[in-house]
N, C-alpha and C positions, 0 to 999 in steps of 0.2 A: 504494500500500500504506500501511497505517496499523495501529496497535494500538487495540483496544477494551479499556480497563481503567479502571474507575472509581477515581480517586485523589482523596482530599480535599486541598484546597489549604491548607496551613499552618494546620490547625485552624479554618478559617473556616466550615465547613459547606458550602462551595461545592465541587462535584465536577467535575473534568475527566475525561471518559470517552474522548475521541477524541484520540489521540496520533500526531502526524505528524512524520517526519524533515524538518527544515527547513534544517539547516546541516551542512556537512562541511568539516573542515580537515585536510589531510594534510601531515605533515612527512616527506617521503621519506627524508631523510638520517637522521633519528632513528627512522624506522619507526613513527611514532605517528599514530593517527587520533583526531580529536576531533569528536564529533557532538553535535547538539542535537535534542531532541524538543520540540515545542510542544504543550501540552495545551489542548484546547477543550472546551466544554460537550458538544458532539456534532458530528457531521459537518456537519449543516446550518449550525451556527454558523461553522465553518471555511469552508464554501463561500459563506456569506453575507458573508464579509469581516470577521467579528468579530475582535477582538484576542484573542490567546491568553491563557489564564488563568495559565499557568505554563510555564516553560522548564526542562528537565532536561538536564544535560550528562553526556556519557559520553566516556571516554578509554580507548583500548586499543591494543595493539600491532598493527601492520599484519599481522604474521605470524598473527594470530588469524583472518584472512580465509581462506576456502577457497583462493583464488588471490590471493596478495598483490600480484601485478602487475596485477590487474584488480579494480576496485571495482564491484560490482554492488549495487543497492539491496537486493535480497533478502539478500545477505550482511551488509550493514550492520544490517538489522533482526534477523537471526539473532544477530549478535555482541552487539547491545544486549540482546536477550532473554536471553542466557546470562550477561551480566555480573553478578556478585554485587552486592548492595546495600551492600556494605561488610563490616566485620568486627565480630563480637560481642566481648564483654569478654574472651573466651578466645582471641581472634585467629582464630576460625573464620569462614569465609565465610558471610554472610547470604544467604538465598534471593534470586534476582534479582527486581527490582521488576516486570519485564514477563515473568517466566517463565511465568505462567499467562494472559497476555493473549491475546485472540482476534485473529487476523489479519483485516483487512478491506480 
């Protein structure tokens, strides 16, 4: 599984469109999950062994998972898709970065 979502990398004009979950770290005591998505030009670049263009980090509570005792890849992607992109000036949640991404 991966996300298809074109995102420009740091104002460079280069766009990573293929985003794949590459890392997961779980702190069971604290109940915190940290994940990373790596962004590639496209799926062919990733399969061809090219280096990722960007890495995005996500952190959320283990309780955000459908079944906190079992970590399924689909659940991780679902949690990343739902995570707000931060807060606006009024403290309101910004839309998730991958909220409109296509699953591939």
